[in-house]
C-alpha positions in Angstrom: -34.3 -6.9 -6.9 -37.5 -6.6 -5.0 -39.7 -4.1 -3.1 -38.0 -3.0 0.1 -37.5 0.0 2.4 -34.0 -0.5 3.8 -33.8 2.9 5.4 -37.4 2.8 6.7 -37.7 -0.9 7.5 -40.7 -1.0 9.8 -43.1 -2.4 7.2 -40.5 -4.9 5.9 -39.4 -6.1 9.3 -42.9 -7.4 10.1 -43.0 -9.3 6.8 -39.5 -10.6 7.3 -40.1 -11.9 10.8 -43.3 -13.6 9.7 -41.5 -15.2 6.8 -38.6 -16.4 9.0 -41.1 -17.8 11.5 -43.1 -19.6 8.8 -39.9 -21.0 7.2 -38.5 -22.2 10.5 -41.8 -24.0 11.2 -41.6 -25.9 7.9 -37.9 -26.4 7.4 -36.9 -27.7 10.8 -39.5 -30.6 11.0 -37.8 -33.9 11.2 -34.2 -32.6 11.2 -31.6 -32.3 13.8 -31.2 -29.2 15.9 -27.8 -28.5 14.2 -29.4 -28.6 10.8 -32.3 -26.5 11.9 -29.9 -23.8 13.0 -28.4 -23.8 9.5 -31.8 -23.8 7.8 -32.9 -20.9 9.9 -30.2 -18.2 9.6 -30.5 -15.2 12.0 -30.1 -12.0 10.1 -30.4 -9.6 13.1 -26.7 -9.9 14.0 -25.3 -10.5 10.5 -24.3 -8.0 7.8 -27.2 -8.2 5.4 -27.8 -5.8 2.6 -25.1 -3.6 1.0 -26.0 -1.6 -2.1 -28.3 1.1 -3.3 -32.0 2.0 -2.9 -34.4 3.8 -5.2 -37.1 5.3 -3.0 -40.8 4.8 -3.9 -40.0 2.6 -6.9 -43.1 0.5 -6.4 -45.2 3.3 -4.8 -45.3 5.0 -1.5 -43.4 3.1 1.1 -42.0 0.5 -1.3 -38.5 0.9 -2.6 -36.3 -0.8 -5.2 -33.2 -2.5 -3.7 -30.1 -2.9 -5.8 -27.4 -4.8 -3.9 -26.2 -7.9 -2.2 -27.7 -10.0 0.6 -25.7 -11.7 3.3 -26.6 -14.6 5.6 -23.7 -15.7 7.7 -20.7 -16.0 5.4 -23.0 -16.3 2.3 -23.4 -13.5 -0.1 -25.8 -13.5 -3.0 -27.7 -11.4 -5.5 -31.3 -12.0 -6.6 -32.0 -12.7 -10.2 -35.8 -12.7 -9.8 -37.2 -9.2 -10.3 -40.4 -8.1 -8.6 -40.4 -10.6 -5.7 -40.6 -9.1 -2.2 -37.2 -8.8 -0.7 -38.4 -10.6 2.4 -38.3 -13.7 0.4 -34.5 -13.4 0.1 -34.0 -13.9 3.8 -33.8 -17.6 3.6 -31.6 -18.0 0.6 -28.7 -19.5 2.6 -30.7 -22.6 3.5 -29.0 -25.8 2.2 -32.4 -27.5 1.8 -32.9 -25.4 -1.4 -30.6 -27.8 -3.2 -27.9 -25.4 -4.2 -26.2 -26.4 -7.4 -23.1 -25.2 -9.2 -24.0 -23.7 -12.5 -22.5 -25.5 -15.4 -19.4 -24.0 -16.9 -20.0 -21.5 -19.7 -18.8 -18.1 -20.7 -22.0 -16.5 -19.2 -21.8 -18.5 -15.9 -18.1 -17.5 -15.6 -19.0 -13.9 -16.0 -21.7 -14.1 -13.4 -19.4 -16.0 -11.1 -16.7 -13.4 -11.5 -19.1 -10.6 -10.6 -20.1 -12.5 -7.4 -16.4 -13.2 -6.5 -15.3 -9.7 -7.5 -13.3 -8.5 -4.4 -13.9 -4.8 -4.8 -17.6 -5.0 -3.8 -17.1 -6.5 -0.4 -17.8 -3.3 1.5 -18.5 -0.9 -1.3 -22.1 0.0 -1.8 -21.7 1.4 -5.3 -19.9 -1.7 -6.5 -22.6 -3.9 -4.9 -25.3 -1.9 -6.6 -23.4 -2.1 -9.9 -23.2 -5.9 -9.7 -26.9 -6.2 -8.9 -27.8 -4.0 -11.9 -25.5 -6.0 -14.2 -27.1 -9.3 -13.1 -30.7 -7.9 -13.5 -30.4 -5.9 -16.7 -27.2 -6.8 -18.5 -26.7 -10.5 -18.0 -30.0 -11.9 -19.2 -30.4 -14.4 -16.4 -33.2 -12.6 -14.6 -36.3 -14.8 -14.4 -38.5 -12.3 -12.6 -41.1 -9.8 -13.9 -40.3 -8.2 -17.2 -42.3 -5.2 -16.3 -40.1 -4.5 -13.2 -36.9 -4.8 -15.3 -38.4 -2.6 -18.0 -39.3 0.1 -15.5 -35.8 0.0 -14.0 -34.2 0.2 -17.4 -36.4 3.1 -18.4 -35.6 5.4 -15.4 -33.5 8.4 -16.2 -29.8 8.5 -15.2 -30.6 11.4 -12.8 -32.8 9.1 -10.6 -31.5 9.5 -7.0 -30.0 6.3 -5.4 -29.2 6.1 -1.7 -26.1 4.0 -0.8 -26.2 1.8 2.3 -24.2 -1.0 3.9 -24.5 -3.4 6.8 -28.3 -3.0 6.8 -29.7 -5.7 9.1 -33.2 -6.7 10.1 -34.0 -4.8 13.2 -30.4 -3.7 13.5 -28.1 -0.8 12.7 -27.3 0.3 9.2 -24.9 2.9 7.7 -25.9 5.5 5.1 -22.9 6.2 2.9 -24.5 9.0 1.0 -26.4 9.4 -2.3 -25.5 8.9 -6.0 -27.5 8.6 -9.2 -28.8 5.7 -11.2 -26.5 6.8 -14.0 -23.5 6.2 -11.7 -24.8 2.7 -10.9 -25.3 2.0 -14.6 -21.8 3.2 -15.3 -20.3 0.9 -12.6 -22.4 -2.0 -13.9 -21.2 -1.5 -17.5 -17.6 -1.3 -16.3 -17.8 -4.5 -14.2 -19.7 -6.4 -16.9 -17.1 -5.5 -19.5 -14.4 -6.5 -17.1 -16.0 -9.8 -16.4 -15.7 -10.8 -20.1 -11.9 -10.6 -20.1 -11.5 -11.9 -16.6 -13.4 -15.1 -17.3 -11.4 -16.1 -20.4 -8.4 -18.3 -20.4 -5.2 -16.4 -20.9 -1.6 -17.1 -21.8 1.6 -16.9 -19.8 4.8 -16.1 -21.6 8.4 -16.8 -20.5 11.2 -16.0 -23.0 13.5 -18.9 -23.6 17.1 -17.8 -23.5 20.2 -19.9 -23.3 22.7 -18.0 -21.1 26.3 -18.4 -21.9 29.0 -19.7 -19.6 30.6 -17.7 -16.9 27.3 -15.9 -15.9 26.8 -15.3 -12.2 24.3 -12.4 -12.2 21.2 -12.9 -14.3 17.7 -11.7 -14.7 14.5 -13.5 -15.6 13.3 -12.6 -19.1 9.9 -11.5 -20.5 7.5 -13.0 -18.0 4.1 -11.6 -18.9 0.5 -12.7 -19.0 -2.2 -11.9 -21.6 -5.8 -12.4 -20.9 -8.3 -14.1 -23.2 -8.6 -10.9 -25.2 -4.9 -10.8 -25.9 -4.3 -7.9 -23.7 -1.4 -7.6 -21.1 -3.0 -8.3 -17.8 -2.1 -8.8 -14.1 -2.3 -12.3 -12.7 -0.8 -14.1 -9.7 2.5 -15.7 -10.6 5.2 -17.7 -8.8 8.8 -17.8 -10.1 10.9 -20.6 -8.6 14.6 -21.1 -9.0 16.3 -24.4 -8.8 19.2 -25.3 -6.5 22.0 -23.4 -8.4 20.6 -19.9 -8.0 19.1 -17.5 -5.5 17.1 -14.3 -6.0 19.1 -11.1 -5.1 17.9 -9.1 -2.1 16.8 -6.4 -4.6 14.1 -8.8 -6.0 12.3 -8.6 -2.7 9.7 -5.9 -3.1 10.2 -5.6 -6.9 6.8 -5.1 -8.6 5.2 -5.5 -5.2 6.3 -9.2 -4.9 8.1 -11.0 -2.1 11.1 -13.4 -2.0 10.9 -16.5 0.2 13.3 -16.9 3.2 15.5 -19.3 1.3 15.7 -17.0 -1.7 14.3 -19.6 -4.1 10.8 -18.3 -4.8 9.4 -14.9 -5.9 5.6 -14.5 -5.5 3.8 -11.6 -7.0 1.8 -10.4 -10.1 2.6 -9.9 -13.7 2.7 -6.2 -14.6 0.7 -5.0 -17.7 2.6 -1.7 -17.7 5.9 -3.5 -18.5 4.5 -4.9 -21.8 6.5 -7.5 -23.6 9.6 -6.7 -21.4 7.8 -8.5 -18.5 9.2 -9.3 -15.1 12.9 -9.0 -14.9 13.9 -10.3 -11.5 17.7 -10.3 -10.6 19.2 -13.6 -9.3 22.7 -14.9 -8.7 24.3 -18.3 -9.3 25.2 -20.2 -6.2 26.5 -23.3 -7.9 27.7 -24.6 -11.3 26.0 -26.3 -14.2 22.7 -26.1 -16.0 19.7 -24.6 -14.2 16.1 -23.5 -14.8 13.4 -21.5 -13.3 9.8 -22.4 -13.3 7.0 -19.9 -13.7 3.6 -20.9 -12.6 0.3 -19.2 -12.4 -3.2 -20.2 -11.3 -6.0 -19.3 -13.6 -9.0 -19.3 -11.3 -12.5 -18.8 -12.5 -15.9 -19.0 -10.9 -19.3 -20.0 -11.9 -22.2 -19.4 -9.5 -24.6 -21.5 -7.5 -28.4 -21.4 -7.8 -31.2 -23.1 -5.9 -32.9 -26.1 -7.6 -35.7 -25.8 -5.2 -36.4 -22.2 -4.2 -39.2 -23.3 -1.9 -41.2 -20.2 -2.7 -38.4 -17.8 -1.8 -36.6 -15.4 -4.1 -34.2 -17.0 -6.6 -30.7 -16.0 -5.6 -27.3 -16.5 -7.2 -24.4 -16.8 -4.8 -20.7 -17.3 -5.3 -19.7 -20.8 -6.3 -16.5 -22.6 -5.5 -13.4 -21.6 -7.4 -12.6 -23.7 -10.4 -8.9 -23.9 -11.0 -7.5 -24.7 -14.3 -4.4 -26.9 -14.2 -1.4 -25.0 -13.0 0.5 -23.7 -15.9 4.3 -24.1 -15.7 6.9 -22.8 -18.1 10.3 -24.2 -17.6 13.1 -21.8 -18.5 16.6 -23.3 -19.0 19.9 -21.5 -18.5 23.5 -22.4 -18.1 25.3 -21.0 -15.1 28.7 -21.2 -13.5 29.4 -19.6 -10.2 32.3 -18.0 -12.0 34.4 -15.1 -10.6 37.5 -13.2 -11.6 40.3 -13.8 -9.2 43.1 -11.3 -9.2 46.1 -10.3 -7.1 47.5 -7.2 -5.6 51.2 -7.4 -4.9 53.8 -5.4 -3.0 57.6 -6.0 -3.1 59.1 -6.0 0.3 62.0 -5.1 0.8 62.4 -2.7 -2.1 66.2 -2.4 -1.7 68.1 -5.6 -2.2 71.7 -6.2 -1.4 73.8 -8.8 -3.3 72.8 -12.2 -1.9 69.3 -11.2 -1.0 66.2 -12.9 -2.3 63.4 -10.9 -3.8 60.2 -11.3 -1.8 56.7 -10.3 -2.8 53.6 -10.1 -0.7 50.6 -11.2 -2.8 47.0 -10.6 -1.8 44.1 -12.3 -3.5 41.0 -10.4 -4.5 38.0 -10.6 -6.8 37.4 -8.3 -9.8 34.8 -8.1 -12.5 35.8 -8.6 -16.0 32.4 -9.8 -17.3 30.3 -6.8 -17.8 31.1 -4.2 -15.2 28.3 -4.9 -12.8 25.8 -7.7 -12.4 22.0 -7.5 -12.7 21.7 -6.6 -9.0 24.0 -3.6 -9.5 27.0 -5.1 -7.7 30.3 -6.4 -9.0 31.0 -10.1 -9.2 32.9 -9.8 -6.0 32.4 -13.1 -4.3 34.9 -15.9 -4.3 33.4 -19.3 -5.2 33.9 -21.3 -2.0 36.4 -24.2 -2.0 37.9 -23.0 -5.3 41.7 -23.1 -5.4 43.4 -20.5 -7.6 47.1 -20.6 -8.5 48.9 -17.4 -9.2 52.3 -17.4 -10.9 55.0 -14.6 -10.6 57.9 -13.7 -12.9 60.8 -11.5 -11.7 62.6 -9.4 -14.3 65.7 -7.3 -13.9 67.3 -4.5 -16.0 69.9 -1.8 -15.6 67.6 0.4 -17.6 65.2 2.2 -15.3 62.7 2.1 -18.1 61.7 -1.2 -16.5 59.9 0.9 -13.9 57.5 2.2 -16.5 54.1 0.3 -16.8 53.7 -2.1 -19.6 50.0 -2.2 -20.3 48.3 -5.4 -21.4 46.6 -5.1 -24.8 42.9 -5.9 -25.3 42.3 -9.6 -25.8 46.0 -10.3 -25.2 46.6 -13.7 -23.6 48.9 -14.2 -20.7 51.6 -15.9 -22.8 51.4 -13.2 -25.4 51.9 -10.5 -22.8 54.8 -12.3 -21.2 56.4 -12.7 -24.6 56.2 -9.0 -25.2 57.8 -8.3 -21.7 60.6 -10.8 -22.5 61.5 -8.8 -25.6 61.8 -5.7 -23.5 63.8 -7.1 -20.6 64.9 -10.6 -21.5 63.7 -13.7 -19.8 62.8 -13.6 -16.1 65.6 -14.3 -13.8 63.3 -16.0 -11.2 59.7 -17.1 -10.7 57.3 -17.7 -7.9 53.9 -19.2 -7.3 51.2 -19.4 -4.6 47.7 -20.8 -4.1 44.6 -19.0 -2.8 41.3 -20.4 -1.5 39.6 -17.2 -0.7 39.7 -13.4 -1.3 41.7 -11.3 1.1 44.5 -13.9 1.7 48.0 -12.5 1.7 50.8 -14.9 0.9 54.6 -14.2 1.1 56.4 -15.5 -2.0 60.2 -15.9 -2.4 61.7 -15.8 -5.8 62.9 -19.2 -7.0 65.4 -20.3 -9.6 66.2 -23.9 -10.3 64.2 -25.0 -7.4 66.0 -22.9 -4.7 65.8 -19.3 -3.5 67.1 -16.9 -6.1 69.8 -14.5 -4.7 70.8 -11.2 -6.3 74.3 -11.7 -7.8 76.9 -9.0 -7.3 77.1 -8.4 -11.1 73.5 -7.2 -11.1 74.2 -4.6 -8.4 72.6 -1.3 -9.5 69.9 -3.0 -11.5 66.2 -2.5 -11.1 63.7 -5.4 -10.6 60.0 -5.8 -11.2 57.4 -8.6 -10.7 54.7 -9.7 -13.1 51.9 -11.8 -11.6 49.4 -13.8 -13.7 46.4 -16.1 -13.2 45.8 -18.5 -16.1 42.2 -19.6 -16.4 42.9 -22.8 -18.2 45.7 -23.8 -15.8 43.3 -24.0 -12.8 41.9 -27.2 -11.5 38.4 -25.8 -12.0 38.6 -23.4 -15.0 34.9 -23.3 -15.4 34.7 -21.3 -12.2 37.2 -18.7 -13.5 36.0 -15.8 -15.7 39.2 -15.2 -17.5 43.0 -14.7 -17.3 44.5 -12.0 -15.1 47.7 -10.1 -15.3 49.3 -7.8 -12.7 51.3 -5.8 -15.2 55.0 -5.0 -15.3 56.2 -1.6 -14.1 53.8 -1.2 -11.2 55.6 1.0 -8.7 54.7 -1.3 -5.8 56.5 -4.1 -7.7 59.7 -2.2 -8.2 63.0 -3.0 -6.4 66.5 -1.7 -6.6 69.6 -3.9 -6.4 71.8 -1.9 -4.1 75.6 -1.6 -4.7 78.3 -0.7 -2.1 80.8 1.5 -4.0 84.5 2.0 -3.1 86.0 5.2 -4.6 89.7 6.3 -4.7 91.2 9.4 -6.3 94.7 10.5 -7.4 95.9 13.9 -8.7 96.7 13.6 -12.3 99.2 16.5 -12.4 101.3 17.3 -9.4 102.6 20.7 -10.7 100.3 23.5 -11.7 101.4 26.6 -13.5 99.7 30.0 -13.4 96.2 29.7 -15.0 96.7 25.9 -15.2 94.0 23.2 -14.5 94.0 20.8 -11.6 93.0 17.2 -12.7 92.0 14.3 -10.5 91.6 10.6 -11.4 88.6 8.9 -9.7 88.4 5.1 -9.6 85.2 3.2 -8.6 86.0 -0.3 -7.3 
């Protein structure tokens, strides 16, 4: 904060040029040309001041500047009230002995203000930061009278907003505001700096998932700042080698999923509260797994000159100080389980005596876990290289009631269901089996009895037949990959067959003589 006329710079330019020349004459003696170039920054082509100006603060032609100063890539704010702004021109010189301020709650707050990204090209934010440093922070070492005068001005005091003001160069007038608006922005940023500079806490709910889970979600990933409030912070969630994020996770909460599907990068969401981030992912393997949630809690102090060499004391952004990366390991059990099932069709449906019942069995994947997974899809992917054996049972009956569906009861095992069918129709007359290694395979299965093809006997002509197909979870080579038992129920119309009979019929008149009003009788014999 110093006297300046950024929108009428003629008087200041003369002083600045003289100061630069004098500094160059003293600072470059006995040093290399490369160092001299660093010690003598040229402001004419660099973005310099961005902030606000109070016209005539120090009297006619001398204004009060509230904002930042840039030299090259360096940005800083003065904390020495009342010193002519021309003295800020050389603050980037390394020969001033710039030193990182020791870590403290105050230095972190100042550091956060200087690193605050919103004020890069925003004049009001720059003016607010400058006011906070001068009036609110307590680090100003300049003239008390200047600070008191600034603090005593009414909120209605006009403030012009400027950015990219350069010595002898162009500048942009953004418009006008009031000192009250600058003070309001300063108070907002100063309050924000308190919570932003405190250490926070990352939470990840520890949940042990049960077996046979393919589709899952992360649980309760949230961050609270040092004040115990839900806050947004950068976070990285990394899955291990048995899972991948669903496509739906890419873009959720504004985050992105890596190309390999293993990492989600984004921010915690205060609006979600304790529910936290719930990112969908799907198992790609078997066994125990975990996901790591990491975040970087970065805070800044600021740099100050140990030897100001007669120039204005400036505070500039210090290097980022990074707390150790916090990692929360979240364990879960996962199997790449799926529910194999079969769709069957009897072909042919009409069987002659001596024919063998044949069924075409097609493998598929159903969902008997919870309807749909966390990503909104069914568990409809066959676990690669998993063999599934399906077993068929062929029943016959002269009662066409066998063509009526026999529904499986809730929680009824395969053997319990078959026992109930046996009571209805007797034991199966034949069986069959087949093995699948993927969904969509169609296998033709011939009914077997005593190790050979079963053929329809002539005494069963006119009977009806039906298949029942089952998949037993615990009979599989890898039962942990199977969600549960499956039954293709009896009585399915696609499973029905008819044992055809060739009938020979003969007839003979029972009474050869018929009287008036008598009845004619015929005897019919089926052979």
